[in-house]
Every structure is written in C-alpha cells, then in structure tokens.
C-alpha positions as a printed NumPy array, in Angstrom:
array([[ 61.184,  18.663, -33.16 ],
       [ 62.666,  21.479, -34.578],
       [ 63.011,  24.663, -32.157],
       [ 60.066,  26.193, -33.708],
       [ 57.306,  23.198, -33.805],
       [ 57.789,  22.797, -30.564],
       [ 55.568,  25.238, -27.512],
       [ 57.908,  25.962, -24.148],
       [ 56.624,  29.441, -22.145],
       [ 53.863,  28.724, -19.76 ],
       [ 51.34 ,  31.443, -21.139],
       [ 51.581,  29.572, -24.349],
       [ 50.396,  26.209, -22.313],
       [ 47.775,  28.593, -20.252],
       [ 46.511,  30.229, -23.503],
       [ 46.377,  27.21 , -24.502],
       [ 44.475,  25.673, -22.024],
       [ 41.99 ,  27.999, -22.02 ],
       [ 40.805,  28.816, -25.562],
       [ 41.656,  24.576, -26.491],
       [ 38.872,  22.089, -26.947],
       [ 40.068,  18.906, -24.971],
       [ 39.85 ,  15.243, -25.554],
       [ 40.918,  12.432, -23.307],
       [ 41.431,   9.004, -23.451],
       [ 42.656,   6.467, -20.865],
       [ 46.593,   7.266, -21.601],
       [ 46.353,  10.841, -22.6  ],
       [ 44.751,  14.87 , -22.711],
       [ 45.003,  16.244, -25.939],
       [ 44.533,  20.086, -26.026],
       [ 44.094,  21.886, -29.882],
       [ 43.911,  25.648, -31.052],
       [ 44.297,  26.346, -34.18 ],
       [ 47.39 ,  29.007, -35.562],
       [ 47.851,  30.952, -37.535],
       [ 50.633,  29.31 , -39.132],
       [ 51.361,  26.894, -41.269],
       [ 53.456,  24.306, -39.093],
       [ 52.029,  22.308, -35.715],
       [ 53.661,  22.884, -32.517],
       [ 53.944,  20.891, -29.946],
       [ 53.719,  20.931, -25.679],
       [ 54.215,  17.567, -24.011],
       [ 53.658,  17.768, -20.131],
       [ 53.9  ,  15.275, -17.844],
       [ 53.259,  15.28 , -14.104],
       [ 54.783,  14.679, -11.561],
       [ 51.971,  12.754,  -9.902],
       [ 53.349,  10.338, -13.042],
       [ 56.443,   9.409, -11.379],
       [ 59.955,   9.029, -10.734],
       [ 62.384,  11.843, -13.853],
       [ 62.709,   8.452, -15.201],
       [ 60.266,   7.253, -15.695],
       [ 58.283,  11.445, -16.815],
       [ 61.822,  11.322, -19.139],
       [ 60.429,   8.297, -21.064],
       [ 57.116,   8.863, -20.673],
       [ 58.267,  12.597, -22.715],
       [ 60.703,  10.024, -25.553],
       [ 57.505,   8.121, -26.615],
       [ 55.131,  11.142, -27.02 ],
       [ 57.465,  13.322, -29.066],
       [ 58.649,   9.612, -30.949],
       [ 55.408,   8.719, -31.411],
       [ 54.289,  12.734, -32.737],
       [ 57.587,  12.151, -34.995],
       [ 56.325,   9.397, -36.763],
       [ 53.116,   9.82 , -37.343],
       [ 52.819,  13.698, -38.055],
       [ 53.404,  14.403, -41.31 ],
       [ 49.497,  12.924, -41.768],
       [ 48.072,  15.997, -39.514],
       [ 46.589,  18.166, -40.825],
       [ 48.938,  21.691, -40.659],
       [ 48.087,  24.671, -38.25 ],
       [ 47.521,  23.468, -35.079],
       [ 48.769,  24.235, -31.301],
       [ 49.207,  20.819, -30.078],
       [ 48.92 ,  19.751, -25.903],
       [ 49.254,  16.298, -24.252],
       [ 49.599,  15.671, -21.205],
       [ 50.108,  12.339, -20.177],
       [ 47.705,  10.231, -17.498],
       [ 49.11 ,   8.397, -15.009],
       [ 48.222,   4.662, -16.656],
       [ 50.399,   6.229, -19.647],
       [ 53.631,   5.996, -16.777],
       [ 53.227,   1.383, -17.608],
       [ 52.852,   1.959, -21.556],
       [ 54.548,   1.35 , -24.269],
       [ 55.726,   2.472, -27.148],
       [ 52.948,   0.903, -29.157],
       [ 49.904,   1.741, -26.407],
       [ 51.177,   5.277, -26.851],
       [ 51.31 ,   5.646, -30.654],
       [ 47.666,   3.965, -30.304],
       [ 45.931,   6.191, -28.156],
       [ 47.374,   9.21 , -29.719],
       [ 46.305,   8.695, -32.986],
       [ 43.083,   8.028, -31.235],
       [ 42.832,  11.804, -30.557],
       [ 44.549,  13.014, -32.865],
       [ 41.249,  10.881, -35.129],
       [ 38.642,  12.163, -32.596],
       [ 39.435,  15.513, -33.139],
       [ 39.727,  15.27 , -36.786],
       [ 43.391,  16.223, -37.201],
       [ 43.628,  13.555, -39.183],
       [ 42.014,  14.155, -42.319],
       [ 39.624,  10.983, -43.414],
       [ 40.938,   8.676, -45.44 ]])
C-alpha cells in the first residue's frame, strides 16, 4: 500500500471510530466511513490481547495482504479500519481473507454482481 492509502494518525482513527459504521464477525471488526477522495485508505489495529509482537505482526501482514489482493474489487472513496479479534491469532490467510470479504459484502463495499 502506498503511504497516502494508509491511516496512521490516532486522530484519524478516532474520527472514523466516532463517525463510521462498524460491522464484525468472529475474526475481524470493520469500521467504514466515506471519504471525499477517489482512493480507499486503510488502518489496521491489533491489540496486545491478540498475542505477542510476533503474532500481532503476522496478523497485520495477513490483513494487509488480503486487502492488497482484493482491493481492486472494492468501491472507491472509503476509509477502512480493520481491528483483529483474538481468534485472528490462530487464523490462516484463507480465514482472514474470507472474513474480510464477508465484511465487505455485508457493508456494501463490494459491488453487487
């Protein structure tokens, strides 16, 4: 992901938490908020409750890669925050990807085919 496609600042995370809509499943929580740009921006949050630093970084890499592979099929103009749940610590790539697609379908980010 390019630098302008990432959400890094705490103030931006808080803004999306307060104004966005949340949807969840057993692996991930997704906050979405429309932005006024023609790109999507992504933030990833993994709590220390999920595991040690090795596990947290693995979960972040899985989420980032799942997003990268599927990003072309998502509608543009949104800010996303993915929050990993404890179950994501033991999830493999396919589980994370299917959880992400499920949340995107549920929130209407993936266009109807």
